[in-house]
Wavefront OBJ file of the C-alpha trace (Angstrom):
o trace
v 0.002 -0.029 0.013
v 2.773 2.323 0.784
v 4.397 2.138 -2.699
v 0.863 2.775 -4.432
v 0.228 5.587 -2.014
v 3.514 7.139 -2.588
v 3.737 6.835 -6.414
v 3.589 10.491 -7.013
v 6.189 11.224 -4.353
v 8.613 8.590 -5.916
v 7.938 10.128 -9.348
v 9.158 13.559 -7.961
v 12.091 11.814 -6.338
v 13.055 10.386 -9.746
v 12.515 13.658 -11.581
v 15.005 15.340 -9.152
v 17.640 12.539 -9.890
v 17.161 10.042 -7.187
v 18.430 6.478 -8.377
v 16.388 3.420 -8.049
v 18.645 2.134 -5.260
v 18.017 5.400 -3.272
v 14.256 5.137 -3.541
v 14.593 1.514 -2.548
v 16.835 2.577 0.498
v 14.032 5.049 1.497
v 11.428 2.552 1.550
v 13.514 -0.044 3.365
v 14.455 2.559 5.885
v 10.866 3.527 6.563
v 9.921 -0.261 6.966
v 12.707 -0.750 9.360
v 11.663 2.263 11.560
v 8.259 0.831 11.570
v 9.571 -2.773 12.370
v 11.881 -1.580 15.256
v 9.382 0.698 16.951
v 6.530 -1.912 16.916
v 9.075 -4.467 18.081
v 10.220 -2.237 20.958
v 6.931 -1.325 21.995
v 5.580 -4.775 21.617
v 8.356 -6.226 23.698
v 8.131 -3.708 26.312
v 4.283 -4.405 26.795
v 5.059 -8.041 26.779
v 7.609 -7.666 29.518
v 5.274 -5.349 31.606
v 2.293 -7.753 31.207
v 4.370 -10.812 32.235
v 5.908 -8.984 35.202
v 2.419 -7.854 36.407
v 1.294 -11.591 36.217
v 4.283 -12.742 38.187
v 3.900 -9.999 40.792
v 0.242 -9.715 41.181
v -1.385 -12.694 39.537
v -3.832 -10.715 37.331
v -5.134 -13.690 35.443
v -6.623 -16.091 37.904
v -7.063 -19.847 37.342
v -10.562 -19.796 38.710
v -10.274 -23.193 40.461
v -10.646 -23.570 44.359
v -8.518 -26.919 44.344
v -5.606 -25.762 42.391
v -2.041 -25.315 44.293
v -1.484 -21.975 42.660
v -3.965 -19.152 42.427
v -2.826 -17.440 39.291
v -1.321 -18.687 35.996
v 2.421 -18.990 36.580
v 4.714 -17.149 34.271
v 8.368 -17.453 33.609
v 10.229 -14.713 31.704
v 13.330 -15.636 29.637
v 15.436 -13.397 27.704
v 15.736 -15.892 24.954
v 11.970 -15.938 24.409
v 11.795 -12.100 24.094
v 14.967 -12.054 21.863
v 13.684 -14.671 19.519
v 10.173 -12.946 19.340
v 11.625 -9.625 18.565
v 13.922 -11.182 15.924
v 11.144 -13.009 14.247
v 8.998 -9.834 14.320
v 11.760 -7.672 12.769
v 12.495 -10.261 10.192
v 8.967 -10.645 9.108
v 8.333 -6.807 8.841
v 11.594 -6.534 6.903
v 10.401 -9.104 4.431
v 7.134 -7.264 4.251
v 8.874 -4.030 3.434
v 11.536 -5.414 1.209
v 9.119 -6.438 -1.790
v 7.323 -3.173 -1.794
v 10.465 -1.206 -1.853
v 11.746 -3.104 -4.803
v 8.317 -2.499 -6.651
v 8.458 1.116 -5.770
v 12.008 1.481 -7.277
v 11.093 -0.558 -10.262
v 8.103 1.604 -11.077
v 9.773 4.910 -11.411
v 7.758 6.936 -13.634
v 8.352 10.609 -14.079
v 5.119 11.197 -15.995
v 3.135 10.869 -12.707
v 4.287 14.173 -11.581
v 1.314 16.036 -12.775
l 1 2 3 4 5 6 7 8 9 10 11 12 13 14 15 16 17 18 19 20 21 22 23 24 25 26 27 28 29 30 31 32 33 34 35 36 37 38 39 40 41 42 43 44 45 46 47 48 49 50 51 52 53 54 55 56 57 58 59 60 61 62 63 64 65 66 67 68 69 70 71 72 73 74 75 76 77 78 79 80 81 82 83 84 85 86 87 88 89 90 91 92 93 94 95 96 97 98 99 100 101 102 103 104 105 106 107 108 109 110 111 112
């Protein structure tokens, strides 16, 4: 969608002399910024929710006969790291192909 929405802007950049590689780098940088921002906020929210569950037992099991009152949570750095890496790779892959498409479809006739 980003490549389609920014078609006119891409044409202006091309008319100003931007190469296809530069345009591709712009789209990849924007995708990377979105990926990293989302990953960092998501990981921070996940850590907060897990910590709250560990400390306060927000989500109860609802059974009178259980040994523990709330669902147990164990935080591991490797779980958060692998989740963040996976999210970053997926979003990079999702922004890579539109970046190539945007750079390939450089058309200076769309400026008007």
